[in-house]
Each structure stands twice: as structure tokens, then as C-alpha cells.
Residue frames as qw, qx, qy, qz and C-alpha x, y, z in Angstrom:
[[0.680, 0.071, 0.722, -0.101, -92.79, 71.04, -8.08],
 [0.684, 0.692, 0.176, -0.151, -93.58, 72.09, -11.65],
 [0.205, 0.832, -0.505, -0.104, -89.94, 72.96, -12.28],
 [0.382, -0.389, 0.838, -0.015, -88.71, 69.60, -11.00],
 [0.732, 0.348, 0.570, -0.132, -91.30, 67.79, -13.15],
 [0.543, 0.824, -0.088, -0.135, -90.20, 69.77, -16.20],
 [0.035, -0.726, 0.685, 0.049, -86.54, 69.06, -15.41],
 [0.592, -0.113, 0.795, -0.073, -87.32, 65.36, -15.02],
 [0.726, 0.579, 0.343, -0.142, -89.17, 65.36, -18.36],
 [0.342, 0.862, -0.358, -0.112, -86.23, 67.10, -20.05],
 [0.273, -0.537, 0.798, -0.002, -83.80, 64.57, -18.57],
 [0.708, 0.161, 0.679, -0.110, -85.98, 61.64, -19.72],
 [0.645, 0.747, 0.084, -0.140, -86.18, 63.08, -23.24],
 [0.126, 0.811, -0.567, -0.070, -82.40, 63.52, -23.33],
 [0.467, -0.302, 0.830, -0.044, -81.83, 59.93, -22.16],
 [0.748, 0.422, 0.493, -0.137, -84.28, 58.62, -24.77],
 [0.481, 0.846, -0.191, -0.130, -82.47, 60.60, -27.44],
 [0.112, -0.662, 0.741, 0.021, -79.11, 59.19, -26.29],
 [0.647, -0.021, 0.754, -0.106, -80.57, 55.67, -26.31],
 [0.724, 0.634, 0.230, -0.147, -81.82, 56.13, -29.89],
 [0.287, 0.837, -0.459, -0.076, -78.40, 57.37, -31.02],
 [0.361, -0.455, 0.812, -0.053, -76.75, 54.40, -29.31],
 [0.741, 0.249, 0.612, -0.122, -79.10, 51.94, -30.99],
 [0.606, 0.785, -0.014, -0.126, -78.56, 53.62, -34.36],
 [0.040, 0.771, -0.635, -0.040, -74.81, 53.48, -33.86],
 [0.545, -0.220, 0.806, -0.074, -74.95, 49.80, -32.96],
 [0.756, 0.477, 0.429, -0.128, -77.12, 48.96, -35.97],
 [0.442, 0.857, -0.242, -0.105, -74.89, 50.95, -38.31],
 [0.168, -0.636, 0.754, 0.004, -71.77, 49.25, -36.93],
 [0.668, 0.013, 0.737, -0.101, -73.36, 45.80, -37.21],
 [0.715, 0.652, 0.223, -0.115, -74.37, 46.45, -40.81],
 [0.238, 0.866, -0.432, -0.081, -70.92, 47.81, -41.63],
 [0.223, -0.486, 0.844, -0.037, -69.31, 44.63, -40.30],
 [0.833, 0.204, 0.395, -0.328, -71.83, 42.34, -41.99],
 [0.413, -0.245, 0.758, 0.442, -70.06, 39.81, -44.22],
 [0.455, 0.534, 0.686, 0.193, -72.96, 39.53, -46.71],
 [0.162, 0.958, 0.149, -0.185, -73.12, 43.31, -47.09],
 [0.251, -0.702, 0.507, 0.434, -69.35, 43.51, -47.59],
 [0.496, 0.051, 0.790, 0.356, -69.61, 40.74, -50.21],
 [0.383, 0.762, 0.520, 0.053, -72.35, 42.59, -52.09],
 [0.005, 0.950, -0.117, -0.290, -70.41, 45.86, -52.03],
 [0.381, -0.480, 0.669, 0.421, -67.24, 44.09, -53.20],
 [0.500, 0.320, 0.758, 0.270, -69.13, 42.30, -55.98],
 [0.271, 0.902, 0.320, -0.106, -70.69, 45.57, -57.04],
 [0.129, -0.847, 0.353, 0.376, -67.31, 47.29, -57.21],
 [0.446, -0.210, 0.776, 0.394, -65.82, 44.40, -59.19],
 [0.458, 0.572, 0.667, 0.136, -68.76, 44.47, -61.61],
 [0.159, 0.957, 0.119, -0.210, -68.65, 48.23, -62.10],
 [0.156, -0.769, 0.503, 0.363, -64.90, 48.24, -62.69],
 [0.823, 0.451, -0.266, -0.220, -65.08, 45.17, -64.93],
 [0.057, -0.588, 0.793, -0.147, -62.48, 43.33, -62.86],
 [0.893, -0.007, -0.383, -0.235, -62.48, 39.54, -63.18],
 [0.620, -0.598, 0.487, -0.145, -61.35, 37.28, -60.36],
 [0.142, 0.446, -0.867, -0.171, -58.78, 34.55, -60.99],
 [0.716, -0.065, -0.583, -0.379, -60.23, 31.09, -61.68],
 [0.445, -0.044, -0.793, 0.414, -58.94, 29.70, -58.36],
 [0.124, 0.070, 0.437, -0.888, -60.76, 32.43, -56.41],
 [0.587, 0.022, -0.270, -0.763, -63.91, 31.92, -58.50],
 [0.630, -0.049, -0.770, -0.088, -63.86, 28.17, -57.75],
 [0.249, -0.113, -0.724, 0.633, -63.57, 28.78, -53.99],
 [0.291, 0.094, 0.190, -0.933, -66.30, 31.43, -54.01],
 [0.626, -0.008, -0.513, -0.587, -68.60, 29.15, -56.02],
 [0.530, -0.112, -0.821, 0.178, -68.12, 26.35, -53.51],
 [0.080, -0.152, -0.567, 0.805, -68.81, 28.68, -50.58],
 [0.417, 0.049, -0.105, -0.901, -71.88, 30.08, -52.31],
 [0.622, -0.088, -0.696, -0.348, -73.30, 26.60, -52.81],
 [0.466, -0.210, -0.764, 0.394, -72.90, 25.91, -49.07],
 [0.052, -0.176, 0.218, -0.959, -74.40, 29.24, -48.02],
 [0.612, -0.272, -0.232, -0.705, -78.12, 28.35, -48.05],
 [0.796, -0.236, -0.557, 0.001, -77.80, 25.00, -46.23],
 [0.470, -0.016, -0.517, 0.716, -75.50, 26.51, -43.60],
 [0.230, -0.258, 0.082, -0.935, -77.93, 29.38, -43.05],
 [0.746, -0.302, -0.356, -0.475, -80.72, 26.90, -42.44],
 [0.733, -0.133, -0.573, 0.343, -78.54, 24.91, -40.03],
 [0.215, 0.131, -0.366, 0.896, -77.68, 28.11, -38.17],
 [0.469, -0.300, -0.076, -0.827, -81.32, 29.09, -37.90],
 [0.815, -0.248, -0.481, -0.208, -82.28, 25.64, -36.72],
 [0.629, -0.045, -0.552, 0.546, -79.58, 25.70, -34.06],
 [0.132, 0.069, -0.317, 0.937, -80.54, 29.10, -32.68],
 [0.472, -0.305, -0.220, -0.797, -84.33, 29.29, -32.92],
 [0.244, -0.065, 0.833, -0.493, -86.16, 28.04, -29.84],
 [0.485, -0.152, -0.658, -0.556, -88.89, 25.59, -30.75],
 [0.275, 0.004, 0.733, -0.622, -91.67, 25.09, -28.22],
 [0.518, -0.020, -0.576, -0.633, -94.12, 22.73, -29.88],
 [0.729, -0.202, 0.395, -0.521, -96.90, 20.71, -28.33],
 [0.470, -0.135, 0.869, 0.080, -96.91, 16.93, -28.56],
 [0.622, 0.591, 0.487, -0.166, -99.72, 17.14, -31.13],
 [0.354, 0.879, -0.222, -0.229, -97.64, 19.46, -33.33],
 [0.222, -0.556, 0.785, 0.158, -94.58, 17.20, -32.97],
 [0.605, 0.165, 0.779, -0.021, -96.64, 14.23, -34.14],
 [0.567, 0.770, 0.224, -0.185, -97.91, 16.15, -37.16],
 [0.135, 0.839, -0.482, -0.214, -94.37, 17.20, -38.10],
 [0.378, -0.324, 0.862, 0.095, -93.03, 13.64, -37.74],
 [0.644, 0.414, 0.635, -0.099, -95.93, 12.33, -39.84],
 [0.459, 0.862, -0.021, -0.216, -95.31, 14.91, -42.57],
 [0.018, -0.721, 0.670, 0.177, -91.57, 14.23, -42.67],
 [0.524, -0.081, 0.848, 0.000, -92.22, 10.48, -42.71],
 [0.645, 0.616, 0.421, -0.165, -94.66, 10.91, -45.60],
 [0.322, 0.875, -0.287, -0.219, -92.17, 12.98, -47.57],
 [0.197, -0.533, 0.813, 0.128, -89.37, 10.44, -47.05],
 [0.615, 0.173, 0.765, -0.084, -91.70, 7.57, -47.97],
 [0.598, 0.755, 0.206, -0.176, -92.82, 9.30, -51.15],
 [0.119, 0.832, -0.504, -0.201, -89.20, 10.12, -51.94],
 [0.379, -0.310, 0.868, 0.084, -88.21, 6.47, -51.63],
 [0.634, 0.412, 0.644, -0.117, -91.16, 5.28, -53.74],
 [0.472, 0.851, 0.052, -0.227, -90.68, 7.83, -56.50]]
């Protein structure tokens, strides 16, 4: 019985180790394929080498960069589940209404 318990413990430890390696591999792969990380690495390489991009490419990148923050917020809003009570919804609507009213007055 003691041998089978030890064997079971060894097998569980091996499976846990395999699961950790799998998770690490997935995270590493996801980071490697991350567009923001690739952009930062590319920008770093261009900066270090002193390479300048053509004006047409710079204009496109500037436009995309300006749209980055709003699109990130839209993406977060579309994917995050909101479970608010009616009281919280009323407070949010009142705050937004106040901000719009002050914006129109100012």
C-alpha cells in the first residue's frame, strides 16, 4: 500500500510538472506572438540602429497609434462582463448625465 501511494504521489508530481511546463510554453508562445511586444521590439531595433521609417509609413503608424487607446477601451468594454445592481446602474447613469450636462454648459 505504501509503494502504491508513493507511486501515485510520484505520478501526481510528474503531471503537475508537465502542466507547469505546458502553461509556461503557452504563455511564452502568446507573448512571442503579441503584436504590442513585436512593435516594441521592432521600435527598439529601429532606434538602436538609427533607421528612420519613410514618411508614408510614419503617417500610417501615427494614425494607428492615435486609435490604439480608444480601441483598447472598446475591446475591454465588449469583453468584460458587467453585473451591476439597479442601484449601481442608477448611480452610473446619474454620473454620466452630470458629466454630459457640465460639458454642455462649459
